[in-house]
Rosetta silent file (secondary structure, phi, psi, omega in degrees, C-alpha in Angstrom):
SEQUENCE: MQQKTRIEGWQFTQPPQDHLRIEWPGGRFETARRGQTGEVEGKIAPDFHLVMVTLNGGAAHHAFRTDDGFRYEGRDVKGMVSFLPAGCNRELVLRYVAWEWGAIAIDPVVGSPKLRNAKSFLVDRDDFIYGTTAQMCGLYHREGNLDVTYCSTMALALSEYLSNRVAGRGQRGTSVKNALTRRQLRDTYERIDARLAEPMSISDLSLPLGISEGHFFRTFRGATGQTPLEVISRRRMDRAARLLRETDLPIIEVASLCGIESPSHFARLFRAHKGHSPSRWRNK
SCORE:     score description
SCORE:     0.000 S_00000001
   1 L     0.000  131.813 -177.515  -27.528  -68.377   20.761 S_00000001
   2 L   -77.752  143.118  177.263  -24.049  -67.187   19.793 S_00000001
   3 L   -78.472  133.732  179.431  -21.024  -68.355   21.777 S_00000001
   4 L   -90.233  139.186  175.649  -19.151  -65.510   23.451 S_00000001
   5 E   -96.448  131.157 -176.397  -15.383  -65.230   23.176 S_00000001
   6 E  -103.592  127.760  168.010  -13.655  -64.133   26.377 S_00000001
   7 E  -122.878  116.511 -173.080  -10.590  -61.893   26.503 S_00000001
   8 L   -19.393  108.264  179.842   -9.779  -61.120   30.137 S_00000001
   9 L    91.520  -14.731 -178.110  -12.351  -58.508   31.139 S_00000001
  10 E  -126.000  138.604  173.893  -14.062  -58.544   27.718 S_00000001
  11 E  -132.283  126.071 -179.007  -16.691  -60.944   26.316 S_00000001
  12 E  -134.925  148.858  174.846  -17.893  -60.710   22.702 S_00000001
  13 L   -70.567  -27.645  174.890  -20.007  -62.869   20.421 S_00000001
  14 L  -133.051  120.921 -175.619  -17.410  -62.190   17.723 S_00000001
  15 L   -70.634  152.133  174.625  -13.810  -61.481   18.775 S_00000001
  16 L   -75.071  171.498  176.971  -11.911  -58.483   17.359 S_00000001
  17 E  -102.606  157.530  174.200   -8.830  -58.852   15.187 S_00000001
  18 E    52.489   44.625  179.796   -5.229  -57.956   16.028 S_00000001
  19 E   -75.066  118.686 -179.449   -5.940  -57.672   19.727 S_00000001
  20 E  -117.492  145.463 -176.628   -2.764  -56.364   21.415 S_00000001
  21 E  -148.414  135.254  175.484   -2.221  -55.918   25.132 S_00000001
  22 E  -136.681  140.064 -177.864    0.653  -54.685   27.266 S_00000001
  23 E  -120.028  154.542  173.205    0.764  -54.393   31.059 S_00000001
  24 E  -147.607  165.706  179.367    2.889  -52.466   33.532 S_00000001
  25 L   -60.025  113.525  178.193    2.646  -51.971   37.303 S_00000001
  26 L   102.036   -1.165  179.281   -0.507  -49.937   37.781 S_00000001
  27 E  -177.889 -179.124  174.814   -2.068  -50.205   34.348 S_00000001
  28 E  -158.782  161.523  178.121   -2.362  -51.713   30.916 S_00000001
  29 E  -128.910  137.807  178.236   -3.038  -50.716   27.317 S_00000001
  30 E  -134.984  147.989  174.208   -5.098  -52.619   24.764 S_00000001
  31 E  -149.110  151.069  179.621   -5.957  -52.027   21.152 S_00000001
  32 E  -160.822  167.464  175.061   -7.792  -54.006   18.470 S_00000001
  33 E  -130.551  162.090  177.415   -9.628  -53.569   15.228 S_00000001
  34 E  -139.328  124.452  174.437  -12.797  -55.049   13.805 S_00000001
  35 E   -71.093  175.730 -176.884  -13.630  -55.489   10.159 S_00000001
  36 E   -53.338  118.934 -176.586  -17.152  -54.916    8.860 S_00000001
  37 E  -132.871  134.653 -177.117  -19.413  -56.860   11.215 S_00000001
  38 E   -67.675  -50.554 -177.821  -23.215  -56.996   11.205 S_00000001
  39 E  -152.582  140.899  177.219  -23.837  -57.370   14.925 S_00000001
  40 E  -136.768  132.947  171.820  -21.825  -57.889   18.075 S_00000001
  41 E  -115.150  152.416 -178.743  -23.046  -58.385   21.622 S_00000001
  42 E  -170.112  178.432  178.405  -20.789  -58.272   24.607 S_00000001
  43 E  -144.153  137.244  175.587  -19.991  -57.442   28.180 S_00000001
  44 E  -115.419  124.546 -178.739  -17.099  -55.526   29.704 S_00000001
  45 L  -125.999   84.835 -171.954  -16.233  -56.320   33.326 S_00000001
  46 L   -82.885  138.707  170.594  -13.205  -54.189   34.258 S_00000001
  47 L   -89.797  -17.309  176.227  -11.076  -54.708   37.341 S_00000001
  48 L  -113.209  163.195  166.405   -9.364  -51.349   36.598 S_00000001
  49 E   -60.694  136.820 -172.934  -10.796  -47.950   35.637 S_00000001
  50 E  -126.482  124.882  175.655  -11.164  -48.188   31.870 S_00000001
  51 E  -110.596  120.736 -175.499  -10.921  -45.403   29.286 S_00000001
  52 E  -118.039  137.064 -174.355  -12.020  -46.497   25.793 S_00000001
  53 E  -132.881  133.460  171.806  -11.524  -44.528   22.594 S_00000001
  54 E   -84.048  108.389 -174.778  -12.746  -45.056   19.039 S_00000001
  55 E   -83.252  -36.216  178.806   -9.561  -44.362   17.071 S_00000001
  56 E  -150.996  153.948  177.407  -10.924  -44.978   13.575 S_00000001
  57 E    72.751 -146.908 -179.416  -14.208  -45.993   11.991 S_00000001
  58 E   162.127 -159.602 -178.761  -17.255  -46.546   14.156 S_00000001
  59 E  -140.782  141.237  178.497  -20.646  -48.206   14.335 S_00000001
  60 E   -67.129  -29.005  179.987  -24.021  -47.311   12.842 S_00000001
  61 E  -145.736  127.262  177.892  -25.651  -48.291   16.131 S_00000001
  62 E  -134.885  119.356  178.152  -24.119  -48.612   19.589 S_00000001
  63 E  -127.347  133.496  176.141  -26.268  -49.284   22.626 S_00000001
  64 E  -152.044  161.292  174.051  -25.023  -50.016   26.137 S_00000001
  65 E  -140.407  148.212 -176.984  -25.959  -49.801   29.779 S_00000001
  66 E  -118.868  163.019 -179.376  -23.752  -49.850   32.859 S_00000001
  67 L   -62.888  -25.815 -178.948  -24.215  -51.005   36.428 S_00000001
  68 L   -91.889   14.371  170.555  -24.138  -47.404   37.680 S_00000001
  69 L    94.120    3.082  179.880  -27.144  -46.482   35.549 S_00000001
  70 L   -81.675  135.370  178.467  -25.545  -44.850   32.491 S_00000001
  71 E  -130.622  145.922  176.114  -27.250  -45.619   29.164 S_00000001
  72 E  -144.789  142.762  173.960  -26.397  -44.714   25.599 S_00000001
  73 E  -149.450  118.855 -178.550  -27.978  -45.446   22.249 S_00000001
  74 E   167.915 -161.102  179.463  -26.782  -43.905   19.010 S_00000001
  75 E   -80.037  161.281  171.965  -23.908  -43.859   16.544 S_00000001
  76 E  -125.397  125.297 -174.868  -20.275  -44.438   17.423 S_00000001
  77 L  -130.715  166.346  178.455  -17.749  -42.368   15.498 S_00000001
  78 L   -53.698  131.766  178.016  -14.042  -41.635   15.462 S_00000001
  79 L    99.842  -14.146 -179.306  -13.000  -39.697   18.540 S_00000001
  80 L   -66.555  139.888 -176.644  -15.725  -40.875   20.911 S_00000001
  81 E  -127.501  134.744  174.844  -14.439  -41.474   24.458 S_00000001
  82 E  -133.839  152.281 -178.958  -16.080  -43.401   27.267 S_00000001
  83 E  -123.162  133.425  178.448  -15.117  -44.081   30.867 S_00000001
  84 E  -129.634  114.474 -177.402  -16.051  -47.167   32.883 S_00000001
  85 L   -69.415  156.941 -179.995  -15.025  -47.256   36.560 S_00000001
  86 L   -56.946  136.255  177.873  -13.452  -50.344   38.094 S_00000001
  87 L    81.476   -0.599 -179.725  -15.994  -52.976   39.110 S_00000001
  88 L  -105.164  116.512 -176.407  -18.762  -51.442   36.986 S_00000001
  89 L   -84.062  153.304  175.437  -19.952  -53.760   34.203 S_00000001
  90 E  -129.532  128.496  172.432  -21.196  -52.688   30.781 S_00000001
  91 E  -104.531  135.275 -171.520  -23.486  -54.709   28.506 S_00000001
  92 E  -140.975  157.963  172.603  -23.430  -53.616   24.880 S_00000001
  93 E  -135.497  130.381  176.568  -24.771  -54.217   21.378 S_00000001
  94 E  -120.130  138.560  176.506  -23.041  -53.008   18.205 S_00000001
  95 E  -130.431  138.448 -179.748  -24.550  -53.107   14.715 S_00000001
  96 E    51.068   65.317 -174.493  -22.816  -52.497   11.384 S_00000001
  97 E  -113.722  139.940  171.441  -19.486  -51.853   13.009 S_00000001
  98 E  -152.121  109.840 -172.976  -15.997  -51.459   11.517 S_00000001
  99 E  -156.550  172.775  169.203  -13.492  -49.727   13.750 S_00000001
 100 E  -127.534  132.796 -178.335  -10.197  -49.570   15.584 S_00000001
 101 E  -129.273  160.588  174.569  -10.225  -48.883   19.297 S_00000001
 102 E  -135.554  149.757 -179.391   -7.769  -48.326   22.115 S_00000001
 103 E  -141.203  135.727  175.535   -8.237  -48.640   25.872 S_00000001
 104 E  -114.696  124.746 -179.947   -6.131  -47.517   28.824 S_00000001
 105 E  -105.742  134.034 -177.101   -6.749  -49.239   32.154 S_00000001
 106 E  -119.195  123.450  177.071   -5.766  -47.501   35.408 S_00000001
 107 L   -59.927  123.837 -178.880   -5.326  -49.390   38.658 S_00000001
 108 L   -62.320  -22.718  177.974   -7.771  -47.818   41.158 S_00000001
 109 L   -73.012  -37.354 -177.257   -5.117  -48.150   43.887 S_00000001
 110 L   -84.315  -34.700 -176.308   -2.577  -46.138   41.855 S_00000001
 111 L   -67.090  172.088 -178.620   -5.003  -43.674   40.273 S_00000001
 112 L   -60.532  139.266  177.233   -6.254  -40.487   41.858 S_00000001
 113 H   -57.969  -25.286 -179.717   -8.521  -40.976   44.900 S_00000001
 114 H   -63.898  -21.706 -178.575  -11.022  -38.679   43.180 S_00000001
 115 H   -79.542  -11.327 -176.650  -11.742  -41.442   40.668 S_00000001
 116 H   -62.619  -30.589 -179.844  -13.055  -43.804   43.342 S_00000001
 117 H  -105.109   12.937 -178.407  -16.478  -42.187   43.167 S_00000001
 118 L   -69.656  146.927  178.341  -16.404  -41.491   39.431 S_00000001
 119 L  -107.513  162.193  177.190  -19.370  -42.549   37.322 S_00000001
 120 L   -61.351  146.296  173.560  -19.512  -43.839   33.767 S_00000001
 121 E  -152.998  165.896  176.579  -19.598  -41.217   31.040 S_00000001
 122 E  -143.375  136.552  176.235  -19.313  -40.807   27.264 S_00000001
 123 E  -131.025  152.492 -179.034  -18.287  -37.757   25.240 S_00000001
 124 L   -66.820  -32.865 -177.241  -18.226  -37.150   21.493 S_00000001
 125 L  -162.341  138.669  170.991  -14.640  -35.938   21.590 S_00000001
 126 L  -143.584  108.262 -171.295  -11.855  -35.215   24.032 S_00000001
 127 H   -62.592  -36.249 -178.909   -8.642  -34.183   22.311 S_00000001
 128 H   -67.353  -49.613 -177.935   -6.382  -34.974   25.272 S_00000001
 129 H   -66.460  -43.329  178.709   -7.721  -38.491   25.837 S_00000001
 130 H   -61.771  -46.717 -178.183   -7.945  -39.233   22.116 S_00000001
 131 H   -63.495  -40.819  178.707   -4.418  -37.919   21.483 S_00000001
 132 H   -61.625  -47.411 -177.666   -2.937  -39.868   24.404 S_00000001
 133 H   -67.746  -42.765  179.866   -4.556  -43.131   23.300 S_00000001
 134 H   -64.123  -38.544  178.785   -3.737  -42.639   19.615 S_00000001
 135 H   -64.506  -44.567  178.882   -0.100  -41.894   20.440 S_00000001
 136 H   -62.510  -41.346  179.315    0.229  -45.050   22.548 S_00000001
 137 H   -63.527  -45.778  179.918   -1.406  -47.106   19.794 S_00000001
 138 H   -61.737  -43.993  178.435    0.868  -45.668   17.111 S_00000001
 139 H   -64.065  -40.347 -178.629    4.017  -46.292   19.154 S_00000001
 140 H   -62.411  -45.407  179.737    2.904  -49.832   19.990 S_00000001
 141 H   -68.078  -35.385 -176.676    2.347  -50.721   16.346 S_00000001
 142 H   -76.734  -42.956 -174.462    5.574  -49.045   15.246 S_00000001
 143 H   -95.102  -20.599 -176.148    7.895  -50.332   17.975 S_00000001
 144 L    79.263    5.153 -179.707    6.176  -53.605   18.878 S_00000001
 145 L  -165.841  170.676  175.908    6.397  -52.597   22.532 S_00000001
 146 L  -133.123  140.098  179.918    5.950  -49.659   24.909 S_00000001
 147 L   -68.120  135.364 -177.153    8.410  -48.281   27.451 S_00000001
 148 H   -60.360  -45.550 -179.712    7.330  -48.952   31.055 S_00000001
 149 H   -61.837  -43.317  178.455    8.199  -45.433   32.236 S_00000001
 150 H   -59.344  -47.779 -177.356    6.308  -43.917   29.324 S_00000001
 151 H   -62.249  -49.243 -176.970    3.217  -46.045   30.006 S_00000001
 152 H   -65.331  -35.911  178.577    3.055  -45.380   33.737 S_00000001
 153 H   -67.685  -44.235  179.212    3.595  -41.646   33.213 S_00000001
 154 H   -63.722  -40.700 -179.718    0.891  -41.410   30.552 S_00000001
 155 H   -65.592  -40.129  178.794   -1.533  -43.396   32.715 S_00000001
 156 H   -68.528  -38.870  176.335   -0.894  -41.159   35.722 S_00000001
 157 H   -62.797  -40.827  177.942   -1.312  -38.027   33.623 S_00000001
 158 H   -65.244  -39.704  177.802   -4.598  -39.437   32.326 S_00000001
 159 H   -60.238  -43.802  178.903   -5.676  -40.251   35.888 S_00000001
 160 H   -65.155  -41.262  179.919   -5.027  -36.670   36.951 S_00000001
 161 H   -62.744  -44.940  179.669   -6.864  -35.322   33.922 S_00000001
 162 H   -65.520  -40.139 -178.692   -9.881  -37.524   34.601 S_00000001
 163 H   -64.788  -36.919  176.420   -9.937  -36.670   38.303 S_00000001
 164 H   -69.158  -34.026  176.992  -10.019  -32.949   37.479 S_00000001
 165 H   -66.282  -41.060 -179.135  -12.782  -33.596   34.987 S_00000001
 166 H   -69.640  -43.796 -174.827  -14.754  -35.484   37.619 S_00000001
 167 H   -85.421   -6.789 -175.194  -14.121  -32.980   40.412 S_00000001
 168 L    92.582 -161.707 -176.717  -14.471  -29.902   38.215 S_00000001
 169 L   -60.983  126.116 -179.073  -11.862  -27.252   37.871 S_00000001
 170 L   -73.141  165.219  178.448   -8.681  -28.214   39.718 S_00000001
 171 L   -66.486  142.086  177.071   -6.933  -25.972   42.182 S_00000001
 172 L   -88.074  153.866  175.833   -4.654  -23.360   40.696 S_00000001
 173 L    77.950  174.238 -179.037   -1.081  -22.935   41.705 S_00000001
 174 L  -129.653  117.887  177.162    1.174  -25.266   43.641 S_00000001
 175 L   -86.953  171.402 -177.683    1.364  -25.206   47.399 S_00000001
 176 H   -59.870  -38.402 -176.807    4.283  -26.514   49.401 S_00000001
 177 H   -70.584  -12.219  179.854    2.439  -29.759   50.179 S_00000001
 178 H  -100.615   20.087  177.519    2.014  -30.376   46.437 S_00000001
 179 L  -139.185  146.081  174.579    5.739  -30.445   45.704 S_00000001
 180 L   -62.076  150.010  173.282    8.576  -32.748   46.706 S_00000001
 181 L   -71.820  166.588  178.802   10.989  -31.362   49.273 S_00000001
 182 H   -60.300  -40.115  179.713   14.496  -30.443   48.155 S_00000001
 183 H   -65.295  -44.875  178.643   15.860  -33.562   49.817 S_00000001
 184 H   -61.363  -40.487 -179.406   13.256  -35.807   48.153 S_00000001
 185 H   -67.221  -43.341  178.308   13.979  -34.219   44.796 S_00000001
 186 H   -61.497  -44.811  178.821   17.750  -34.617   45.194 S_00000001
 187 H   -61.956  -37.913 -179.383   17.344  -38.268   46.201 S_00000001
 188 H   -67.328  -43.532  177.352   15.055  -38.857   43.221 S_00000001
 189 H   -60.704  -42.219  178.417   17.519  -37.334   40.757 S_00000001
 190 H   -62.702  -39.823 -179.600   20.288  -39.513   42.190 S_00000001
 191 H   -67.292  -40.503  177.641   18.062  -42.574   41.873 S_00000001
 192 H   -62.082  -48.485 -177.532   17.212  -41.707   38.263 S_00000001
 193 H   -62.872  -32.138 -179.463   20.863  -41.192   37.306 S_00000001
 194 H   -74.625  -15.967 -174.733   21.846  -44.501   38.898 S_00000001
 195 L  -122.677   21.204 -176.568   19.270  -46.383   36.829 S_00000001
 196 L   -61.664  -25.889 -178.580   19.406  -44.675   33.436 S_00000001
 197 L   -85.824   -3.114 -175.368   20.501  -47.932   31.770 S_00000001
 198 L  -114.317  159.642  168.977   17.545  -49.869   33.206 S_00000001
 199 L   -61.006  142.963 -176.368   13.771  -49.866   32.695 S_00000001
 200 L  -136.307  128.157  176.401   12.277  -47.461   35.207 S_00000001
 201 L  -110.137  165.472  178.588    8.715  -47.230   36.488 S_00000001
 202 H   -60.400  -37.296 -178.864    7.074  -44.571   38.643 S_00000001
 203 H   -64.181  -29.948  177.183    6.926  -47.047   41.521 S_00000001
 204 H   -62.192  -25.993 -178.252   10.729  -47.399   41.388 S_00000001
 205 H   -98.469  -30.162 -176.688   10.915  -43.711   42.297 S_00000001
 206 H   -83.172  -37.373 -175.912    7.924  -43.369   44.622 S_00000001
 207 H   -59.953  -44.775  179.180    8.420  -46.424   46.853 S_00000001
 208 H   -61.035  -21.586  178.676   11.800  -45.328   48.313 S_00000001
 209 H   -90.879   -7.061  178.628   10.104  -42.075   49.353 S_00000001
 210 L    73.291   28.843  178.846    7.230  -43.923   50.989 S_00000001
 211 L  -127.862  162.930 -178.235    4.520  -42.254   48.887 S_00000001
 212 L   -73.189  162.150  178.922    2.029  -43.483   46.301 S_00000001
 213 H   -61.769  -43.860 -179.182    2.714  -43.310   42.574 S_00000001
 214 H   -62.846  -43.174  179.345   -0.075  -40.791   42.032 S_00000001
 215 H   -66.565  -39.197  178.357    1.157  -38.522   44.836 S_00000001
 216 H   -62.335  -45.455 -178.846    4.737  -38.800   43.562 S_00000001
 217 H   -57.751  -46.345 -178.164    3.685  -37.869   40.031 S_00000001
 218 H   -66.421  -44.865 -176.074    1.825  -34.767   41.273 S_00000001
 219 H   -74.836  -30.551  175.448    4.511  -33.600   43.691 S_00000001
 220 H   -66.031  -45.640  178.782    7.377  -34.238   41.258 S_00000001
 221 H   -65.932  -34.366  177.393    5.624  -32.155   38.623 S_00000001
 222 H   -65.200  -33.336 -178.152    4.862  -29.543   41.285 S_00000001
 223 H   -82.677  -31.805 -171.610    8.545  -29.307   42.181 S_00000001
 224 H  -113.273  -19.354 -173.920   10.026  -29.395   38.663 S_00000001
 225 L    77.741    4.327  179.830    7.295  -28.302   36.266 S_00000001
 226 L  -130.819  158.684  175.155    7.980  -31.508   34.325 S_00000001
 227 L   -80.851  160.417  175.877    6.712  -35.077   34.435 S_00000001
 228 H   -55.761  -40.126 -179.232    9.035  -37.886   35.577 S_00000001
 229 H   -61.258  -41.995 -179.794    9.146  -39.202   31.992 S_00000001
 230 H   -62.700  -41.250 -179.526   10.302  -35.842   30.636 S_00000001
 231 H   -69.904  -43.455  178.614   13.108  -35.636   33.178 S_00000001
 232 H   -60.788  -45.214 -179.969   14.195  -39.265   32.685 S_00000001
 233 H   -62.107  -43.578 -179.371   14.253  -38.812   28.900 S_00000001
 234 H   -63.129  -44.083 -177.858   16.253  -35.574   29.156 S_00000001
 235 H   -70.339  -32.703  174.329   18.841  -37.082   31.494 S_00000001
 236 H   -65.103  -42.065 -179.462   19.149  -40.171   29.296 S_00000001
 237 H   -71.992  -30.775  173.991   19.777  -38.020   26.241 S_00000001
 238 H   -64.470  -42.462  176.833   22.304  -35.896   28.140 S_00000001
 239 H   -63.397  -43.593 -179.830   24.190  -39.085   29.023 S_00000001
 240 H   -59.836  -42.230 -179.921   23.950  -40.270   25.416 S_00000001
 241 H   -61.625  -41.560  178.530   25.363  -36.967   24.167 S_00000001
 242 H   -64.979  -43.417 -179.269   28.354  -37.274   26.523 S_00000001
 243 H   -64.857  -39.139  178.904   29.021  -40.883   25.494 S_00000001
 244 H   -66.553  -34.533 -177.567   28.833  -40.005   21.792 S_00000001
 245 H   -79.524  -35.863 -169.188   31.243  -37.110   22.296 S_00000001
 246 H  -104.002   -8.829 -178.117   33.730  -38.799   24.644 S_00000001
 247 L  -131.916  170.306  175.532   33.787  -42.451   23.480 S_00000001
 248 L  -107.331   19.535 -179.373   33.910  -44.531   20.326 S_00000001
 249 L   -61.577  141.741  175.676   31.170  -46.898   21.469 S_00000001
 250 L   -57.249  148.763 -176.871   28.750  -48.016   18.728 S_00000001
 251 H   -59.370  -38.413 -179.795   25.541  -46.015   18.720 S_00000001
 252 H   -64.135  -31.989  177.224   23.451  -49.089   19.504 S_00000001
 253 H   -74.854  -35.978  175.271   25.570  -49.664   22.625 S_00000001
 254 H   -60.966  -43.325  179.028   25.195  -46.032   23.644 S_00000001
 255 H   -59.695  -44.138 -179.422   21.427  -46.437   23.330 S_00000001
 256 H   -63.660  -39.886  178.786   21.504  -49.540   25.518 S_00000001
 257 H   -67.587  -15.238  177.787   23.594  -47.776   28.167 S_00000001
 258 L  -105.437   14.809  173.131   20.894  -45.112   28.235 S_00000001
 259 L    81.165   18.133 -177.773   18.083  -47.619   28.771 S_00000001
 260 L  -124.994  118.388 -175.625   16.755  -47.715   25.209 S_00000001
 261 L   -89.357  -24.895 -177.618   16.833  -50.974   23.271 S_00000001
 262 L   -88.902  116.172  179.140   15.237  -49.783   20.022 S_00000001
 263 H   -59.341  -38.402 -178.578   17.743  -47.947   17.774 S_00000001
 264 H   -67.831  -40.605  178.043   14.943  -46.188   15.869 S_00000001
 265 H   -65.424  -40.778  178.565   13.304  -44.990   19.089 S_00000001
 266 H   -61.612  -44.041 -178.867   16.686  -43.815   20.382 S_00000001
 267 H   -62.737  -42.808  179.847   17.369  -41.877   17.178 S_00000001
 268 H   -65.592  -43.312 -178.480   13.976  -40.132   17.293 S_00000001
 269 H   -65.850  -41.883 -179.177   14.306  -39.284   20.977 S_00000001
 270 H   -64.220  -43.214  179.972   17.878  -37.999   20.579 S_00000001
 271 H   -63.605  -39.535 -179.453   16.923  -35.799   17.635 S_00000001
 272 H   -63.242  -34.439 -177.708   13.957  -34.398   19.577 S_00000001
 273 H   -87.870  -37.870 -171.020   16.234  -33.400   22.472 S_00000001
 274 H  -109.706  -10.503  177.091   19.445  -32.411   20.687 S_00000001
 275 L    82.456   -0.304  178.823   18.296  -31.338   17.247 S_00000001
 276 L  -139.330  159.755  172.431   20.597  -33.789   15.443 S_00000001
 277 L   -71.486  159.848  178.775   20.766  -37.512   14.819 S_00000001
 278 H   -56.294  -42.030 -177.905   23.220  -39.446   17.043 S_00000001
 279 H   -68.417  -38.688  179.542   25.668  -39.950   14.152 S_00000001
 280 H   -68.939  -38.519  176.663   25.588  -36.285   13.136 S_00000001
 281 H   -58.961  -44.551  179.997   26.076  -35.239   16.769 S_00000001
 282 H   -64.807  -42.564 -178.561   29.151  -37.459   16.992 S_00000001
 283 H   -66.404  -35.552  178.837   30.579  -36.133   13.736 S_00000001
 284 L   -69.960    0.000    0.000   30.064  -32.517   14.815 S_00000001
C-alpha cells in the first residue's frame, strides 16, 4: 500500500511538484504541476469552496466521486473546471497524468450565500474560470507573490459568477438596495485614499460599513460600475502620476507610496492606466 503525502486539505500517493500556496482573508490560491506519472490516488477534503482548473496537460484517465453523489470517469484535458463545495470530500484516481493545475478556495462565510447549497460539478471548459485561474497563476509565477486586494477581488468576482451559475440567470439591472448609498460611497473613497500606500483588502473597506465582503463587493459595483480593485488601482495610478509630475522622488519610491512594492508590476499597471511608462510620463 502506498503512503499518502498530505498537503493541508489534499492527500496524494505521490505529491505534485512546485506546489505554491498563498492565502488572504477569505480565500487562498494554490498551483502545482506533475510530471509524467503512471498512477496517483488521493483525497481532497476542503474547508473552503474549491474551484480546480487544469491549466495545461491532463490525464488519460480521471475517476472521482464526491460525498454529494457526483461521479466522473473519463479523460482530463486542458481547460476542464470542477467545483467542490466546502466540507464535501472527493476521492480520486489519476492514470498517466502530466499536468499543471490551479485552485481558488473561497471562504463559505465570505462567498455568496447562494453557494451554501451548491453541489459538485465538472465542465469541459469555462473561459471565465479558466482565464481567472490562469491569470492568477501567471502573475504568481512572474511576481513571486499576489496582491491581497487583487486576490480578494478576484475571489469575490468568482463567487458571484458561481452563484449565478448555480442559481441560473441572475437578476438584471441594479436596484437601490444593490448599491451603496452616497454616504457609504463617499466614506469608502475617503478610506481608499487614506490607505493607498498600504495593502488593502475588501474587508478593510466592508467592515467599517458593517456589511459582509460579498455584499460590499456587489453594492460597490452596483454604485460605481467598477470593482473595488479597479477603483483602487485607478486612484493609485492617479496619485503616482501626480507624484511623478510634481516631485523628483525616485520611481521606486513613488511606487511604494502608491502601495506597490514590485517595480515591474508598477510599470505595467501605470502603462495600462496612463499609456506611458513612469519614466516617459515624467519626462513628458
